[in-house]
N, C-alpha and C positions, 0 to 999 in steps of 0.2 A: 727275329725280334718279336716278343709278346706285346702288343699294344693293349690288348684287352682280353678278358674271359667272359663268357656269358652263361650264366646258370639258368637252365630252362627248368621250370617247375614241374614237380611230379605229384606224388600223393602223399598225404599225411599217414599217421598211425592208423586212423580209421578207414583208410582207403578213399578218402575224399581228395578232390583236386586242390592243389594248393591255391589259396587266393592270389599269391604273387606268381604271375606267370613267367617272368623273365627279370632277372637282375645283371646289369652289365657293370662291370669293374674295370676301369681303366689303369693304366700304368701310373704309379705314382700316388694313387689313391689310397686312403685307409678306410676299410669297412668294419664296423663292429658287428658281432653276431650276440644278441641278447635274448633272454627268456629265462623263465624258471627252470631248475633243476628237473630233467627228464623231457625238456621241450624240444629236443632234437638238434641242439648246437652242434655237438661233437659229431652227429651224423651228417650234417650239412658239411662241415669241415672235412670229413672222411670222403664224402662224393667228389668234392673238388680236389682232395689229394690223389684220388684214383683217376681223376678225369673221367668220372662215370658217363657211361652211354646207355642210360636206361636198363642197367645190368645190376643196380643196387635195389634194396628194399624200397627206397623211396622213388625209385624209376626216374630220377632226374637226369638231365643230359647237360654236360659240359662242352661248351665250344671254345676254341682258343682262336682268336682273330677271325671269328665267324665261321670257322671250319672245325670238322670233327677231327680229334687227334688221331693219328695213326697208331696201330697197334704197338710199333716199335717205341713210339713216343710215351706210350702208357706203361711199357713193361721194361725197357732198357734203363738201368740204372745210371748209365753214362749220359742219358738224355732226360734225366729226371728234371721236371719242371718246377716241382713244390718242394719247398723246405718247411719243416714243422718244428716249432719250438713250444716246449710245454715246461711248467714249473716242477714236473715229475721227472724231466729228463736229467740223466747225470752222465759224465764220462766214465766209461769202464776202462779203457786202455791203461795199461801201467806204464806212462810214458811221460816225459816232460811237455810243458806247454809249447815250447820251442819245437821240439821234434814232431808233435803232432801238427802244429800249424804248417811246418815245412813239408810234412808227408800230404796233408790236405792240398796244400798249394801245387805240389808236384802232380797229384792226382788230377786237378782242376786244370792243369797246364798254366797255372799261374806263377809269377815270379816269387823267388823266396825272400825277395826284398820287402813284400808286403807283410811279412811276420811282424815286424816291429810296429807297423801300422795298426794291425789287428789288436795287438797288445795296448798300443797307446788309446786307441779308441774304446776298448773294453774298460779301461781304467777311468774313462770319463762317465761310464755308466754305473759304476759300483764304487762304494766308499772304502772297499778293501783292496788295496793294490794287488795286481797279479804280476808276476816276474816270469820271464822266459824258463828260468830253470826250476819253477814249481812243478810238482806232480801232479797230474790231472786229478788223480784220485782224492787229493787232499783239498781241492778247491771246495769252497763253501757253495751253497745254492745261488747266492747272489753273483759270486765270482763266475760260476759255471754258466749262469744265464747271461752274464755280460760278455762273456767269451764267445758264447754261442751266437748271440746277436752281431758282435763285430766280424765274427768269422763269416756269417751268412752274408753281411753287407759287403765285405771286401774280397773273400776268396771265392764264396759259391757263387755260380752263375745261374742260380735258381731264380726265375724271374717272379715266382709267387711265394709268399712267405704266410704261413698259417701260424698264428699264436694263440695257444690254448691255455687261458687263465694263468696269466704270469703275475697277478697283482700281489702274491705274497712273496714274490721272488728276490725282494731285496735290491732291485735296481732302479734306476732313474727312467721310469716308464715313458714320461713324455719324449725325453731325449732319445730313447731306444726306437720309438715309433718314427721320430723325425729321421733318424739315420737311417732307417729302412726304406722309408718312403722317397728320402732324398736321393737313394741310389736307383731310382727308377723302379723299385719293386712294387707289385701289387700286394698289399698288406691286408689281411683279415684277422680280427682279433675277437676271439671268444672270451666274454667276461661278464662278471657280475658287478665290477668296480666302476662307479660313476666317473671317476678320475679318467679312467681308460675309455670308457664308453663316449664320453663328451669330447674326447680328443679326435674321434674318427669323423671323417666327411659325411658318412651315412651309416645307419645301422639297421641289420635286418632283424625283425622282431619274429622270435620262433615260438610256436605253440602247438602242443600235440603232435610234434614231429613235422610240422609244416611251416612254410614261409608265410606268416600273417600280414606283414607290411614292410615297407621300407620307409624309414624316417630320416630326412635330412636334418643334420646338426644346425640349429639356428644361430644367428649371431649373438643372441643372449646366451645360449649354452655355450659357445665358444669363450666369452667373457667368464661365465662361470667356471668354465674348464681350466682357465688361467689361474684363477683364485684357488681352486682345489689343487692345482699343482704345487703352488707355493706352500700350501699346507703339507702336501705329500714331501716336498723337499726339506721342510722343518722337521717333520717326523724322521726322515732318512739321516738328518744330521745328528738329531738327539739320539738315534739308535747307535750310530757310530761313537758317539761320546760315551753312551753306557757301555758298549763293548770294550772300549779302551780304557774302562775304569775311572773315568772323569766324573767329577761332581758337578750336577747341574744346578746352579744357584737359582738361575732365572731364565724365563723364555720371554724375549720381546715380541709380543704378539702385535704390536704396532708395526713391525717390518712387513707384516702380511698385507697391510693396506687393504683389508677387507671391508 
């Protein structure tokens, strides 16, 4: 059981030691990774996915429960500790949603009874219903991302989830993060989106390939996050109406209570 991971700082793109020497992320916590394009966000995520042992460009070191992961833990797909979700990911297998989930459950040693639970959960994250007999290759981006989140939460036993820029994925982002952290996962989110960034417990600020700072989300930011989430929900509902060919006569901004 993974209780925490520790990221020990290495070096930035200029070869300077990172200002942040160590970051500890515990089970159930959500960490954001923020910074301008090219600041090294994806590199940090890559180091965590590989469970780097000073053998990457950054020379960072990842500890699991204060110990170095074994070679098998790092290389054996059956022991994979990290699941990654990206808005650029899509399903390639030419099979139905139900068949895929049954196969994945079998590979993970989970009961096939969880298939309906995965689909039910996925449908709470997207405005476009997903059915068991749908072909994976015809799912929209939002449906695919919602199914991936639900699959990782229920079927996958990977205790660490890395989410890379899902702000435009067309899913209920706040609910997706709550689902993953609620299942005892360590969640890290790479994002430029203030809606996502302020949902996190803390955020790692990246610059020039190095970890510059770790900022705790303040109570005021949490309150702002709730307001931003209401706006996000409104935009999702309007998107669904437009997709369904409905005419939008009015938008009740008073419901937002901003």
